[in-house]
N, C-alpha and C positions, 0 to 999 in steps of 0.2 A: 437779426430781419426785423425789418418795419413792415408791418400789413395793415392792409387797407381793404376791408370787407365793403361788399354793395350788392345790391339785387334786390334786398327787400322791398316788400309793397303791402298791399292790400289783394287779397284771394279770397274767392268764395270757397267753403269748404266743398272738398273733391278737387280743387285746381292743383296748378303746378306752378312752381318758382324754382328758378336757377340762381345760388349765391355764388359768389366770386371771392377771393380774397386774392389781392397782388402783394407780393411781396419786393422787397427790395434788400439789399444788402448780399451780404456774403453767405455761402455754403448753404444757401434754400435747399438743396439735395441731401443734406447731411441732418436733416430736421423732420421730425415726425409731425406733421399736419392734424390738427383738430378742428372742430366744430363745439362749441359749448352753445347752450342757451340761458337765458333768466326771463321767464313769465314772471307778470307781476304778482308783487308779493311772495314770490319762490325764491329759493335760494339756485344759483346758478347748477347746471346739469350737463355733465357730457352728452353729446349726442353722437359724434362719430369721428372717428381717425381714421389714418393711413400712414402707412409705412415710407419712408425717404423715397425707395425703390417703385413705389404705388403698386406691389403687388399684395400685399397685404393690409385688410381693414378692418376695422371693429365698429359696432354700431351699437345705442343702446336699444333696449328692448322695444321700446316703444315707439322706435322709428324702423326698428329693423323688416325688409320687406318694402319700404314704401321712400327711405331717402337713400341716395346712392353718393358715396364721395369719391372725389377722383382727382388728381394733379397732372401737371405739366409741367415737368424740371424744366421746359427749353423756355417755356413763358415765366416761369417762377409764380405758377399761380396753382390753387387748390380750389375745388369747386364742390358745391352741396345741391344736388339735383334732386326735390324736395314734392314728390308724388303724393296724392290721394291725400291731400291738406286736409289738417281738423282744426277745430276753433281751438283745441287743447295744443295744437302748436304753435299758437299765437306767443311770442318773446321778442327780446332782442339775441342777434344770434351773433356770435364772437368768434373768429375764428384764432387759433393760436398757433405759436410753434415751441418744439421741444426739440434742443441739440441732442442728436443720439449719435455722431459721430457716421461708425459704419455699422451700427449695430442693426438686425434686421429685425425688427420690430414694429408691432401696428401700432402699438398704444404707448402711453406713457403714463406717470403718476401725473397728477393733475399739477402738484407742486414741481415738476419740471418744466412746466410752460411757462417760459421766463417772457414771450414778448406776446403780444394780444394786440387784437385791429380793435377798433373803436367801436363794431357793432354795426348791425343794421335790422332794422324793424321789421318783424314780421306780423303782419295782423290777418288772422283769418276768420271769415264773417261764415255765421251759421245759415 
């Protein structure tokens, strides 16, 4: 699948943003979808992921309770709702896809994510 992320921007601390990732290609609903981010001067890190059926999710501890990942298989899209944003959430956010067939898993090892979007910048001001 090919991925296109959008929705980034500048927001004040405490605000919200919703990122979208549109997928094209075959078998979207056989992929675990995930969001990663890379902050300035830091390594890429996992943010959240969702099973192919949308019935199971995983979150990094740093975003748990503030971010919500969801997907719409009919639209071949995945979303990341980000609330109560903090300056430390500033990063380029990437969506990624890992083919899992019919495995009902909520996440995959990072090296399984073979398809990546181009990234969208989120800047949170204090």
